[in-house]
DSSP file (Angstrom, degrees, kcal/mol; ACC not computed):
  #  RESIDUE AA STRUCTURE BP1 BP2  ACC     N-H-->O    O-->H-N    N-H-->O    O-->H-N    TCO  KAPPA ALPHA  PHI   PSI    X-CA   Y-CA   Z-CA
    1    1 A X              0   0    0      0, 0.0     2,-0.1     0, 0.0     0, 0.0   0.000 360.0 360.0 360.0 137.0  141.7  129.7   30.8
    2    2 A X        -     0   0    0      1,-0.1     2,-0.2     3,-0.0     3,-0.1  -0.386 360.0-109.7 -72.0 143.2  139.2  127.1   29.6
    3    3 A X        -     0   0    0     -2,-0.1    -1,-0.1     1,-0.1     3,-0.1  -0.520  40.4-108.6 -67.7 133.8  140.0  123.4   29.9
    4    4 A X        -     0   0    0     -2,-0.2     2,-0.2     1,-0.1    -1,-0.1  -0.368  36.3-104.3 -65.3 146.1  140.7  121.9   26.5
    5    5 A X        -     0   0    0      4,-0.1     2,-0.3     5,-0.1    -1,-0.1  -0.511  44.7-170.7 -71.8 135.0  137.9  119.5   25.2
    6    6 A X    >   +     0   0    0     -2,-0.2     3,-0.6    -3,-0.1     4,-0.1  -0.769  39.1  19.9-122.5 168.2  139.0  115.9   25.5
    7    7 A X  G >  S-     0   0    0     -2,-0.3     3,-2.0     1,-0.2     4,-0.3  -0.240 117.7 -22.1  73.7-160.5  137.6  112.6   24.4
    8    8 A X  G >  S+     0   0    0      1,-0.3     3,-2.0     2,-0.2     4,-0.3   0.823 130.1  65.3 -55.1 -35.2  135.1  112.1   21.5
    9    9 A X  G X  S+     0   0    0     -3,-0.6     3,-1.2     1,-0.3     4,-0.4   0.712  84.4  74.7 -64.4 -18.7  133.8  115.7   21.8
   10   10 A X  G <  S+     0   0    0     -3,-2.0     4,-0.3     1,-0.3    -1,-0.3   0.734  93.6  54.5 -65.9 -19.3  137.2  116.9   20.7
   11   11 A X  G <> S+     0   0    0     -3,-2.0     4,-2.1    -4,-0.3     3,-0.4   0.642  83.6  90.8 -83.1 -16.1  136.3  115.8   17.2
   12   12 A X  H <> S+     0   0    0     -3,-1.2     4,-2.5    -4,-0.3     5,-0.2   0.851  81.1  51.6 -57.5 -44.9  133.0  117.8   17.1
   13   13 A X  H  > S+     0   0    0     -4,-0.4     4,-2.1     1,-0.2    -1,-0.2   0.921 114.0  44.6 -59.7 -41.4  134.3  121.1   15.5
   14   14 A X  H  > S+     0   0    0     -3,-0.4     4,-2.6    -4,-0.3     5,-0.2   0.845 111.3  54.0 -72.6 -31.1  136.0  119.2   12.7
   15   15 A X  H  X S+     0   0    0     -4,-2.1     4,-2.6     2,-0.2     6,-0.4   0.946 110.7  45.9 -64.2 -47.6  132.9  117.0   12.1
   16   16 A X  H  X S+     0   0    0     -4,-2.5     4,-1.4     1,-0.2    -2,-0.2   0.904 115.9  46.5 -62.4 -41.0  130.6  120.0   11.8
   17   17 A X  H  < S+     0   0    0     -4,-2.1    -2,-0.2    -5,-0.2    -1,-0.2   0.926 116.9  42.3 -67.3 -45.0  133.1  121.8    9.5
   18   18 A X  H  < S+     0   0    0     -4,-2.6    -2,-0.2     1,-0.2    -1,-0.2   0.891 125.7  30.2 -72.1 -40.3  133.7  118.8    7.2
   19   19 A X  H  < S-     0   0    0     -4,-2.6    -1,-0.2    -5,-0.2    -2,-0.2   0.507  95.8-130.5-104.7  -5.3  130.1  117.4    6.9
   20   20 A X  S  < S+     0   0    0     -4,-1.4     2,-0.4    -5,-0.3    -4,-0.1   0.670  70.1 106.1  71.4  18.0  128.2  120.7    7.2
   21   21 A X  S    S-     0   0    0     -6,-0.4    -2,-0.2    -5,-0.2    -1,-0.2  -0.961  72.0-110.5-127.9 146.9  125.7  119.5    9.9
   22   22 A X    >>  -     0   0    0     -2,-0.4     4,-1.2     1,-0.1     3,-1.1  -0.341  32.7-110.9 -69.6 158.4  125.5  120.3   13.6
   23   23 A X  H 3> S+     0   0    0      1,-0.3     4,-2.7     2,-0.2     5,-0.2   0.842 117.4  65.0 -58.2 -34.2  126.4  117.6   16.1
   24   24 A X  H 3> S+     0   0    0      1,-0.2     4,-2.1     2,-0.2    -1,-0.3   0.849  97.6  55.8 -59.6 -33.4  122.7  117.5   17.1
   25   25 A X  H <> S+     0   0    0     -3,-1.1     4,-1.8     2,-0.2    -1,-0.2   0.946 110.6  42.9 -61.5 -49.5  121.9  116.2   13.6
   26   26 A X  H  X S+     0   0    0     -4,-1.2     4,-2.4     1,-0.2    -2,-0.2   0.891 113.1  52.0 -67.2 -39.8  124.2  113.3   13.8
   27   27 A X  H  X S+     0   0    0     -4,-2.7     4,-2.3     1,-0.2    -1,-0.2   0.889 107.3  53.0 -64.5 -38.1  123.2  112.4   17.4
   28   28 A X  H  X S+     0   0    0     -4,-2.1     4,-0.7    -5,-0.2    -1,-0.2   0.901 110.2  48.2 -63.8 -40.2  119.5  112.4   16.3
   29   29 A X  H >< S+     0   0    0     -4,-1.8     3,-1.1     1,-0.2     4,-0.3   0.927 111.3  49.8 -64.0 -44.8  120.3  110.0   13.5
   30   30 A X  H >< S+     0   0    0     -4,-2.4     3,-2.2     1,-0.3    -2,-0.2   0.879 101.8  62.6 -62.5 -37.9  122.3  107.7   15.9
   31   31 A X  H >< S+     0   0    0     -4,-2.3     3,-0.7     1,-0.3    -1,-0.3   0.747  97.4  58.5 -60.6 -22.9  119.4  107.8   18.4
   32   32 A X  T << S+     0   0    0     -3,-1.1    -1,-0.3    -4,-0.7    -2,-0.2   0.555 107.1  48.4 -81.4  -6.5  117.3  106.0   15.7
   33   33 A X  T X   +     0   0    0     -3,-2.2     3,-2.4    -4,-0.3    -1,-0.2   0.109  67.0 120.9-119.2  20.3  119.8  103.1   15.6
   34   34 A X  T <   +     0   0    0     -3,-0.7    -1,-0.1     1,-0.3    -2,-0.1   0.586  66.0  71.1 -68.7  -7.4  120.2  102.3   19.3
   35   35 A X  T 3  S+     0   0    0     -3,-0.2    -1,-0.3     2,-0.1     2,-0.2   0.631  91.2  77.5 -77.2 -12.7  119.0   98.8   18.7
   36   36 A X  S <  S-     0   0    0     -3,-2.4     2,-0.1     1,-0.1    -3,-0.0  -0.536  91.1-101.9 -92.8 161.3  122.3   98.2   16.8
   37   37 A X     >  -     0   0    0     -2,-0.2     4,-2.1     1,-0.1     3,-0.4  -0.385  39.5-100.5 -76.2 160.8  125.8   97.6   18.3
   38   38 A X  H  > S+     0   0    0      1,-0.3     4,-2.2     2,-0.2     3,-0.3   0.912 122.1  43.5 -47.8 -56.0  128.3  100.4   18.5
   39   39 A X  H  > S+     0   0    0      1,-0.2     4,-2.5     2,-0.2    -1,-0.3   0.780 108.8  58.5 -69.9 -25.1  130.3   99.3   15.5
   40   40 A X  H  > S+     0   0    0     -3,-0.4     4,-1.9     2,-0.2    -1,-0.2   0.897 108.6  45.7 -66.9 -39.2  127.2   98.6   13.5
   41   41 A X  H  X S+     0   0    0     -4,-2.1     4,-2.6    -3,-0.3    -2,-0.2   0.910 111.6  52.3 -68.8 -41.7  126.2  102.2   13.9
   42   42 A X  H  X S+     0   0    0     -4,-2.2     4,-2.2    -5,-0.2    -2,-0.2   0.946 111.3  46.7 -57.2 -48.8  129.7  103.3   13.0
   43   43 A X  H  X S+     0   0    0     -4,-2.5     4,-2.7     1,-0.2     5,-0.2   0.866 110.3  53.5 -64.1 -36.1  129.6  101.3    9.8
   44   44 A X  H  X>S+     0   0    0     -4,-1.9     4,-3.0     2,-0.2     5,-0.6   0.927 108.9  48.6 -63.0 -45.9  126.1  102.6    9.0
   45   45 A X  H  X5S+     0   0    0     -4,-2.6     6,-1.5     1,-0.2     4,-1.4   0.895 114.1  47.0 -61.7 -39.8  127.4  106.2    9.3
   46   46 A X  H  X5S+     0   0    0     -4,-2.2     4,-0.9     4,-0.2    -2,-0.2   0.932 120.1  37.3 -66.6 -46.4  130.3  105.5    7.1
   47   47 A X  H  <5S+     0   0    0     -4,-2.7    -2,-0.2    -5,-0.2    -3,-0.2   0.940 127.3  31.3 -74.0 -49.6  128.3  103.6    4.5
   48   48 A X  H  <5S+     0   0    0     -4,-3.0    -3,-0.2    -5,-0.2    -2,-0.2   0.742 133.4  26.3 -85.1 -24.7  125.1  105.7    4.4
   49   49 A X  H  <<S-     0   0    0     -4,-1.4    -3,-0.2    -5,-0.6    -2,-0.2   0.427  97.2-120.9-123.9  -1.0  126.5  109.1    5.3
   50   50 A X     <  +     0   0    0     -4,-0.9    -4,-0.2    -5,-0.2     2,-0.1   0.682  53.6 156.5  73.2  19.0  130.1  109.1    4.1
   51   51 A X        -     0   0    0     -6,-1.5    -1,-0.2    -9,-0.1    -2,-0.1  -0.466  44.2-113.0 -76.1 150.6  131.7  109.8    7.5
   52   52 A X     >  -     0   0    0     -2,-0.1     4,-2.6     1,-0.1     5,-0.2  -0.381  30.7-107.2 -73.8 161.9  135.2  108.8    8.2
   53   53 A X  H  > S+     0   0    0      1,-0.2     4,-2.9     2,-0.2     5,-0.2   0.923 116.5  48.1 -59.7 -48.6  135.8  106.1   10.8
   54   54 A X  H  > S+     0   0    0      1,-0.2     4,-2.2     2,-0.2    -1,-0.2   0.900 114.2  46.2 -61.9 -41.8  137.2  108.3   13.5
   55   55 A X  H  > S+     0   0    0      2,-0.2     4,-2.2     1,-0.2    -1,-0.2   0.929 114.7  46.9 -66.6 -45.3  134.4  110.9   13.2
   56   56 A X  H  X S+     0   0    0     -4,-2.6     4,-2.4     1,-0.2     5,-0.2   0.925 113.1  49.4 -62.7 -44.2  131.7  108.2   13.2
   57   57 A X  H  X S+     0   0    0     -4,-2.9     4,-2.8    -5,-0.2     5,-0.2   0.901 110.3  50.3 -62.5 -42.1  133.2  106.4   16.1
   58   58 A X  H  X S+     0   0    0     -4,-2.2     4,-2.3    -5,-0.2     5,-0.2   0.914 111.5  48.2 -63.2 -43.3  133.5  109.6   18.2
   59   59 A X  H  X S+     0   0    0     -4,-2.2     4,-2.3     2,-0.2    -2,-0.2   0.926 114.4  45.1 -63.2 -45.2  129.9  110.5   17.5
   60   60 A X  H  X S+     0   0    0     -4,-2.4     4,-2.7     2,-0.2     5,-0.2   0.936 113.0  50.4 -66.2 -45.9  128.6  107.0   18.4
   61   61 A X  H  X S+     0   0    0     -4,-2.8     4,-1.0    -5,-0.2    -2,-0.2   0.922 114.6  43.4 -58.8 -45.3  130.7  106.8   21.6
   62   62 A X  H  < S+     0   0    0     -4,-2.3    -1,-0.2    -5,-0.2    -2,-0.2   0.890 115.9  47.8 -69.1 -38.9  129.6  110.2   22.8
   63   63 A X  H  < S+     0   0    0     -4,-2.3    -2,-0.2    -5,-0.2    -1,-0.2   0.885 117.9  40.1 -70.2 -38.6  125.9  109.6   21.9
   64   64 A X  H >X S+     0   0    0     -4,-2.7     3,-2.9    -5,-0.2     4,-0.9   0.528  80.5 129.7 -91.1  -5.5  125.8  106.1   23.5
   65   65 A X  T 3< S+     0   0    0     -4,-1.0    -3,-0.0     1,-0.3    -4,-0.0  -0.247  84.6   5.5 -55.2 129.8  127.8  106.8   26.6
   66   66 A X  T 34 S+     0   0    0      2,-0.3    -1,-0.3     1,-0.1    -2,-0.1   0.422 113.3  88.4  78.6  -1.3  125.9  105.6   29.7
   67   67 A X  T <4 S+     0   0    0     -3,-2.9     2,-0.4     1,-0.1    -2,-0.2   0.717  85.0  43.6-100.2 -24.7  123.2  104.1   27.6
   68   68 A X     <        0   0    0     -4,-0.9    -2,-0.3     1,-0.1    -1,-0.1  -0.942 360.0 360.0-124.4 144.6  124.6  100.6   27.0
   69   69 A X              0   0    0     -2,-0.4    -1,-0.1    -3,-0.1    -2,-0.0   0.435 360.0 360.0-111.2 360.0  126.2   98.4   29.4
């Protein structure tokens, strides 16, 4: 039996269903904003793309993991 997905990636199926874009789409957008802080990117996704806070936060956390110290 497969291990259940944990952490930010556990939000991915509902993000794709709700917003109609693959996760790769959102990650590509986030990659253009890596000069911003985590919460600045979250707020940008919420304001410019209409994502909810939890979905935006999960996408940013997963995309930036290991990239910022």
